[in-house]
Jmol script that loads the backbone (N, CA, C; Angstrom):
load data "model"
ATOM      1  N   MET A   1     114.513  99.862  85.004  1.00  0.00           N
ATOM      2  CA  MET A   1     113.259  99.518  85.514  1.00  0.00           C
ATOM      3  C   MET A   1     112.261 100.178  84.948  1.00  0.00           C
ATOM      4  N   LYS A   2     111.056  99.493  84.365  1.00  0.00           N
ATOM      5  CA  LYS A   2     109.872 100.017  83.611  1.00  0.00           C
ATOM      6  C   LYS A   2     108.750 100.316  84.646  1.00  0.00           C
ATOM      7  N   ALA A   3     108.071 101.205  84.419  1.00  0.00           N
ATOM      8  CA  ALA A   3     106.849 101.469  85.209  1.00  0.00           C
ATOM      9  C   ALA A   3     105.895 100.363  84.674  1.00  0.00           C
ATOM     10  N   PRO A   4     104.935 100.027  85.543  1.00  0.00           N
ATOM     11  CA  PRO A   4     103.991  98.998  85.453  1.00  0.00           C
ATOM     12  C   PRO A   4     102.970  99.594  84.436  1.00  0.00           C
ATOM     13  N   LYS A   5     102.389  98.742  83.534  1.00  0.00           N
ATOM     14  CA  LYS A   5     101.423  99.213  82.601  1.00  0.00           C
ATOM     15  C   LYS A   5      99.941  99.088  83.282  1.00  0.00           C
ATOM     16  N   LYS A   6      99.242 100.065  82.824  1.00  0.00           N
ATOM     17  CA  LYS A   6      97.850 100.087  83.385  1.00  0.00           C
ATOM     18  C   LYS A   6      97.131  98.902  82.947  1.00  0.00           C
ATOM     19  N   PRO A   7      96.314  98.259  83.723  1.00  0.00           N
ATOM     20  CA  PRO A   7      95.614  97.111  83.467  1.00  0.00           C
ATOM     21  C   PRO A   7      94.517  97.284  82.427  1.00  0.00           C
ATOM     22  N   LYS A   8      94.019  96.270  81.649  1.00  0.00           N
ATOM     23  CA  LYS A   8      92.884  96.501  80.936  1.00  0.00           C
ATOM     24  C   LYS A   8      91.749  95.821  81.706  1.00  0.00           C
ATOM     25  N   PHE A   9      90.622  96.499  82.010  1.00  0.00           N
ATOM     26  CA  PHE A   9      89.624  95.966  82.841  1.00  0.00           C
ATOM     27  C   PHE A   9      88.526  95.296  81.799  1.00  0.00           C
ATOM     28  N   LYS A  10      87.803  94.259  82.346  1.00  0.00           N
ATOM     29  CA  LYS A  10      86.864  93.657  81.554  1.00  0.00           C
ATOM     30  C   LYS A  10      85.591  94.584  81.638  1.00  0.00           C
ATOM     31  N   ALA A  11      84.850  94.567  80.512  1.00  0.00           N
ATOM     32  CA  ALA A  11      83.666  95.297  80.392  1.00  0.00           C
ATOM     33  C   ALA A  11      82.546  94.705  81.364  1.00  0.00           C
ATOM     34  N   LEU A  12      81.687  95.539  81.882  1.00  0.00           N
ATOM     35  CA  LEU A  12      80.654  95.168  82.630  1.00  0.00           C
ATOM     36  C   LEU A  12      79.635  94.544  81.717  1.00  0.00           C
ATOM     37  N   PRO A  13      78.904  93.339  82.215  1.00  0.00           N
ATOM     38  CA  PRO A  13      77.984  92.693  81.315  1.00  0.00           C
ATOM     39  C   PRO A  13      76.643  93.750  81.117  1.00  0.00           C
ATOM     40  N   LYS A  14      76.014  93.558  80.024  1.00  0.00           N
ATOM     41  CA  LYS A  14      74.735  94.350  79.728  1.00  0.00           C
ATOM     42  C   LYS A  14      73.614  93.838  80.700  1.00  0.00           C
ATOM     43  N   ALA A  15      72.934  94.864  81.089  1.00  0.00           N
ATOM     44  CA  ALA A  15      71.838  94.709  81.926  1.00  0.00           C
ATOM     45  C   ALA A  15      70.710  94.035  81.154  1.00  0.00           C
ATOM     46  N   PRO A  16      69.917  93.168  81.723  1.00  0.00           N
ATOM     47  CA  PRO A  16      68.748  92.592  80.955  1.00  0.00           C
ATOM     48  C   PRO A  16      67.590  93.624  80.994  1.00  0.00           C
ATOM     49  N   LYS A  17      66.658  93.392  80.175  1.00  0.00           N
ATOM     50  CA  LYS A  17      65.536  94.362  80.037  1.00  0.00           C
ATOM     51  C   LYS A  17      64.776  94.313  81.339  1.00  0.00           C
ATOM     52  N   MET A  18      64.072  95.321  81.619  1.00  0.00           N
ATOM     53  CA  MET A  18      63.159  95.431  82.790  1.00  0.00           C
ATOM     54  C   MET A  18      62.219  94.307  82.874  1.00  0.00           C
ATOM     55  N   SER A  19      61.794  93.800  81.782  1.00  0.00           N
ATOM     56  CA  SER A  19      60.780  92.704  81.585  1.00  0.00           C
ATOM     57  C   SER A  19      61.300  91.391  81.790  1.00  0.00           C
ATOM     58  N   ALA A  20      62.629  91.315  81.965  1.00  0.00           N
ATOM     59  CA  ALA A  20      63.165  90.023  82.045  1.00  0.00           C
ATOM     60  C   ALA A  20      62.848  89.354  83.490  1.00  0.00           C
ATOM     61  N   SER A  21      62.965  87.897  83.454  1.00  0.00           N
ATOM     62  CA  SER A  21      62.737  87.275  84.704  1.00  0.00           C
ATOM     63  C   SER A  21      63.601  87.657  86.005  1.00  0.00           C
ATOM     64  N   LYS A  22      63.112  87.100  87.132  1.00  0.00           N
ATOM     65  CA  LYS A  22      64.066  87.299  88.360  1.00  0.00           C
ATOM     66  C   LYS A  22      65.199  86.478  88.194  1.00  0.00           C
ATOM     67  N   GLU A  23      65.310  85.371  87.552  1.00  0.00           N
ATOM     68  CA  GLU A  23      66.484  84.481  87.376  1.00  0.00           C
ATOM     69  C   GLU A  23      67.489  85.208  86.479  1.00  0.00           C
ATOM     70  N   ALA A  24      67.018  85.873  85.431  1.00  0.00           N
ATOM     71  CA  ALA A  24      67.952  86.630  84.584  1.00  0.00           C
ATOM     72  C   ALA A  24      68.640  87.726  85.317  1.00  0.00           C
ATOM     73  N   TRP A  25      67.884  88.379  86.307  1.00  0.00           N
ATOM     74  CA  TRP A  25      68.516  89.560  87.058  1.00  0.00           C
ATOM     75  C   TRP A  25      69.382  88.897  88.065  1.00  0.00           C
ATOM     76  N   ARG A  26      69.162  87.772  88.560  1.00  0.00           N
ATOM     77  CA  ARG A  26      70.141  87.084  89.474  1.00  0.00           C
ATOM     78  C   ARG A  26      71.249  86.746  88.771  1.00  0.00           C
ATOM     79  N   ASN A  27      71.215  86.145  87.615  1.00  0.00           N
ATOM     80  CA  ASN A  27      72.482  85.846  86.872  1.00  0.00           C
ATOM     81  C   ASN A  27      73.293  87.034  86.518  1.00  0.00           C
ATOM     82  N   TYR A  28      72.574  88.214  86.118  1.00  0.00           N
ATOM     83  CA  TYR A  28      73.263  89.229  85.935  1.00  0.00           C
ATOM     84  C   TYR A  28      73.994  90.000  87.049  1.00  0.00           C
ATOM     85  N   GLU A  29      73.409  89.824  88.359  1.00  0.00           N
ATOM     86  CA  GLU A  29      74.029  90.238  89.382  1.00  0.00           C
ATOM     87  C   GLU A  29      75.342  89.532  89.828  1.00  0.00           C
ATOM     88  N   GLN A  30      75.164  88.249  89.574  1.00  0.00           N
ATOM     89  CA  GLN A  30      76.383  87.220  89.812  1.00  0.00           C
ATOM     90  C   GLN A  30      77.482  87.652  88.910  1.00  0.00           C
ATOM     91  N   LYS A  31      77.169  87.802  87.569  1.00  0.00           N
ATOM     92  CA  LYS A  31      78.231  88.112  86.713  1.00  0.00           C
ATOM     93  C   LYS A  31      78.782  89.466  86.733  1.00  0.00           C
ATOM     94  N   LEU A  32      78.074  90.451  87.207  1.00  0.00           N
ATOM     95  CA  LEU A  32      78.446  91.844  87.684  1.00  0.00           C
ATOM     96  C   LEU A  32      79.430  91.634  88.887  1.00  0.00           C
ATOM     97  N   LYS A  33      78.963  90.873  89.877  1.00  0.00           N
ATOM     98  CA  LYS A  33      79.942  90.808  91.026  1.00  0.00           C
ATOM     99  C   LYS A  33      81.289  90.131  90.656  1.00  0.00           C
ATOM    100  N   ALA A  34      81.236  89.139  89.717  1.00  0.00           N
ATOM    101  CA  ALA A  34      82.496  88.395  89.246  1.00  0.00           C
ATOM    102  C   ALA A  34      83.412  89.317  88.525  1.00  0.00           C
ATOM    103  N   VAL A  35      82.862  90.084  87.637  1.00  0.00           N
ATOM    104  CA  VAL A  35      83.666  91.013  86.807  1.00  0.00           C
ATOM    105  C   VAL A  35      84.205  92.221  87.644  1.00  0.00           C
ATOM    106  N   SER A  36      83.441  92.578  88.552  1.00  0.00           N
ATOM    107  CA  SER A  36      83.840  93.660  89.463  1.00  0.00           C
ATOM    108  C   SER A  36      84.932  93.165  90.414  1.00  0.00           C
ATOM    109  N   ALA A  37      84.821  92.038  90.813  1.00  0.00           N
ATOM    110  CA  ALA A  37      85.900  91.484  91.732  1.00  0.00           C
ATOM    111  C   ALA A  37      87.189  91.310  90.956  1.00  0.00           C
ATOM    112  N   GLU A  38      87.138  90.705  89.822  1.00  0.00           N
ATOM    113  CA  GLU A  38      88.275  90.612  88.890  1.00  0.00           C
ATOM    114  C   GLU A  38      88.993  91.915  88.575  1.00  0.00           C
ATOM    115  N   ASN A  39      88.202  92.952  88.252  1.00  0.00           N
ATOM    116  CA  ASN A  39      88.771  94.177  87.906  1.00  0.00           C
ATOM    117  C   ASN A  39      89.345  94.915  89.213  1.00  0.00           C
ATOM    118  N   ALA A  40      88.668  94.710  90.291  1.00  0.00           N
ATOM    119  CA  ALA A  40      89.304  95.156  91.663  1.00  0.00           C
ATOM    120  C   ALA A  40      90.662  94.607  92.063  1.00  0.00           C
ATOM    121  N   LYS A  41      90.742  93.276  91.699  1.00  0.00           N
ATOM    122  CA  LYS A  41      92.022  92.484  91.881  1.00  0.00           C
ATOM    123  C   LYS A  41      93.062  93.034  90.783  1.00  0.00           C
ATOM    124  N   LYS A  42      92.613  93.279  89.721  1.00  0.00           N
ATOM    125  CA  LYS A  42      93.662  93.805  88.772  1.00  0.00           C
ATOM    126  C   LYS A  42      94.249  95.201  89.201  1.00  0.00           C
ATOM    127  N   LYS A  43      93.199  95.956  89.597  1.00  0.00           N
ATOM    128  CA  LYS A  43      93.510  97.369  90.087  1.00  0.00           C
ATOM    129  C   LYS A  43      94.370  97.338  91.423  1.00  0.00           C
ATOM    130  N   ALA A  44      94.075  96.486  92.262  1.00  0.00           N
ATOM    131  CA  ALA A  44      94.948  96.452  93.407  1.00  0.00           C
ATOM    132  C   ALA A  44      96.415  95.906  93.034  1.00  0.00           C
ATOM    133  N   ASP A  45      96.489  95.037  92.210  1.00  0.00           N
ATOM    134  CA  ASP A  45      97.769  94.503  91.816  1.00  0.00           C
ATOM    135  C   ASP A  45      98.663  95.661  91.110  1.00  0.00           C
ATOM    136  N   TYR A  46      98.017  96.346  90.205  1.00  0.00           N
ATOM    137  CA  TYR A  46      98.581  97.395  89.630  1.00  0.00           C
ATOM    138  C   TYR A  46      99.069  98.603  90.619  1.00  0.00           C
ATOM    139  N   GLU A  47      98.215  98.989  91.409  1.00  0.00           N
ATOM    140  CA  GLU A  47      98.561  99.847  92.487  1.00  0.00           C
ATOM    141  C   GLU A  47      99.768  99.467  93.337  1.00  0.00           C
ATOM    142  N   ARG A  48      99.732  98.218  93.761  1.00  0.00           N
ATOM    143  CA  ARG A  48     100.808  97.648  94.451  1.00  0.00           C
ATOM    144  C   ARG A  48     102.142  97.808  93.617  1.00  0.00           C
ATOM    145  N   GLU A  49     102.082  97.372  92.410  1.00  0.00           N
ATOM    146  CA  GLU A  49     103.252  97.411  91.611  1.00  0.00           C
ATOM    147  C   GLU A  49     103.774  98.951  91.398  1.00  0.00           C
ATOM    148  N   LEU A  50     102.753  99.854  91.227  1.00  0.00           N
ATOM    149  CA  LEU A  50     103.032 101.278  90.915  1.00  0.00           C
ATOM    150  C   LEU A  50     103.808 101.742  92.309  1.00  0.00           C
ATOM    151  N   LYS A  51     103.202 101.419  93.425  1.00  0.00           N
ATOM    152  CA  LYS A  51     103.775 101.950  94.653  1.00  0.00           C
ATOM    153  C   LYS A  51     105.363 101.450  94.766  1.00  0.00           C
ATOM    154  N   ALA A  52     105.404 100.152  94.484  1.00  0.00           N
ATOM    155  CA  ALA A  52     106.851  99.600  94.635  1.00  0.00           C
ATOM    156  C   ALA A  52     107.715 100.217  93.551  1.00  0.00           C
ATOM    157  N   TYR A  53     107.185 100.555  92.353  1.00  0.00           N
ATOM    158  CA  TYR A  53     108.063 101.317  91.304  1.00  0.00           C
ATOM    159  C   TYR A  53     108.331 102.638  91.898  1.00  0.00           C
ATOM    160  N   GLU A  54     107.431 103.427  92.355  1.00  0.00           N
ATOM    161  CA  GLU A  54     107.692 104.855  92.907  1.00  0.00           C
ATOM    162  C   GLU A  54     108.721 104.751  93.951  1.00  0.00           C
ATOM    163  N   SER A  55     108.529 103.831  94.972  1.00  0.00           N
ATOM    164  CA  SER A  55     109.496 103.733  96.038  1.00  0.00           C
ATOM    165  C   SER A  55     110.866 103.501  95.514  1.00  0.00           C
ATOM    166  N   GLU A  56     110.972 102.616  94.549  1.00  0.00           N
ATOM    167  CA  GLU A  56     112.277 102.379  94.037  1.00  0.00           C
ATOM    168  C   GLU A  56     112.859 103.619  93.216  1.00  0.00           C
ATOM    169  N   MET A  57     112.178 104.247  92.544  1.00  0.00           N
ATOM    170  CA  MET A  57     112.669 105.520  91.984  1.00  0.00           C
ATOM    171  C   MET A  57     113.112 106.455  92.939  1.00  0.00           C
ATOM    172  N   LYS A  58     112.273 106.607  94.030  1.00  0.00           N
ATOM    173  CA  LYS A  58     112.698 107.602  95.023  1.00  0.00           C
ATOM    174  C   LYS A  58     114.051 107.120  95.694  1.00  0.00           C
ATOM    175  N   SER A  59     114.198 105.937  95.958  1.00  0.00           N
ATOM    176  CA  SER A  59     115.427 105.385  96.586  1.00  0.00           C
ATOM    177  C   SER A  59     116.543 105.691  95.562  1.00  0.00           C
ATOM    178  N   ARG A  60     116.348 105.447  94.201  1.00  0.00           N
ATOM    179  CA  ARG A  60     117.479 105.800  93.366  1.00  0.00           C
ATOM    180  C   ARG A  60     117.943 107.312  93.314  1.00  0.00           C
ATOM    181  N   ALA A  61     116.777 108.007  93.379  1.00  0.00           N
ATOM    182  CA  ALA A  61     117.008 109.481  93.218  1.00  0.00           C
ATOM    183  C   ALA A  61     117.823 109.933  94.563  1.00  0.00           C
ATOM    184  N   SER A  62     117.418 109.194  95.677  1.00  0.00           N
ATOM    185  CA  SER A  62     118.164 109.548  97.008  1.00  0.00           C
ATOM    186  C   SER A  62     119.592 109.254  96.954  1.00  0.00           C
ATOM    187  N   ILE A  63     119.854 108.081  96.338  1.00  0.00           N
ATOM    188  CA  ILE A  63     121.278 107.544  96.242  1.00  0.00           C
ATOM    189  C   ILE A  63     122.032 108.581  95.288  1.00  0.00           C
ATOM    190  N   LYS A  64     121.318 108.839  94.194  1.00  0.00           N
ATOM    191  CA  LYS A  64     122.007 109.785  93.201  1.00  0.00           C
ATOM    192  C   LYS A  64     122.309 111.025  93.732  1.00  0.00           C
ATOM    193  N   GLU A  65     121.434 111.590  94.605  1.00  0.00           N
ATOM    194  CA  GLU A  65     121.661 112.902  95.338  1.00  0.00           C
ATOM    195  C   GLU A  65     122.823 112.814  96.288  1.00  0.00           C
ATOM    196  N   LYS A  66     122.861 111.792  97.044  1.00  0.00           N
ATOM    197  CA  LYS A  66     124.010 111.604  97.984  1.00  0.00           C
ATOM    198  C   LYS A  66     125.388 111.507  97.315  1.00  0.00           C
ATOM    199  N   ALA A  67     125.421 110.838  96.124  1.00  0.00           N
ATOM    200  CA  ALA A  67     126.404 110.686  95.427  1.00  0.00           C
ATOM    201  C   ALA A  67     127.033 112.078  94.811  1.00  0.00           C
ATOM    202  N   ALA A  68     126.169 112.865  94.581  1.00  0.00           N
ATOM    203  CA  ALA A  68     126.379 114.323  93.908  1.00  0.00           C
ATOM    204  C   ALA A  68     127.007 115.006  94.950  1.00  0.00           C
ATOM    205  N   LYS A  69     126.399 115.045  96.148  1.00  0.00           N
ATOM    206  CA  LYS A  69     126.852 115.811  97.344  1.00  0.00           C
ATOM    207  C   LYS A  69     128.305 115.446  97.758  1.00  0.00           C
ATOM    208  N   ALA A  70     128.558 114.038  97.774  1.00  0.00           N
ATOM    209  CA  ALA A  70     129.847 113.460  98.032  1.00  0.00           C
ATOM    210  C   ALA A  70     130.958 113.919  97.040  1.00  0.00           C
ATOM    211  N   LYS A  71     130.457 113.908  95.732  1.00  0.00           N
ATOM    212  CA  LYS A  71     131.358 114.328  94.681  1.00  0.00           C
ATOM    213  C   LYS A  71     131.752 115.778  94.789  1.00  0.00           C
ATOM    214  N   ALA A  72     130.769 116.679  95.242  1.00  0.00           N
ATOM    215  CA  ALA A  72     131.062 118.195  95.379  1.00  0.00           C
ATOM    216  C   ALA A  72     132.084 118.434  96.422  1.00  0.00           C
ATOM    217  N   LYS A  73     132.184 117.499  97.499  1.00  0.00           N
ATOM    218  CA  LYS A  73     133.014 117.778  98.653  1.00  0.00           C
ATOM    219  C   LYS A  73     134.486 117.562  98.334  1.00  0.00           C
ATOM    220  N   PHE A  74     134.749 116.866  97.257  1.00  0.00           N
ATOM    221  CA  PHE A  74     136.046 116.382  97.046  1.00  0.00           C
ATOM    222  C   PHE A  74     136.600 117.229  95.727  1.00  0.00           C
TER     223      PHE A  74
END
end "model"
wireframe off; spacefill off
backbone 0.3
color backbone group
């Protein structure tokens, strides 16, 4: 079992100049929200996969430890 790879996040859009119109700023805000939401989803998926991986590794270590103890008894 391989550890999950860290996700590559999308770069945030460049902000318009301060002299840009209100519409440009609204569009920027919408793009910013969309990219941030996508990055948050990627991060949540990665963390969920990482947690499952770590849980599986703990489970395997526990089984290995039990087997070593059982082997020592005989």
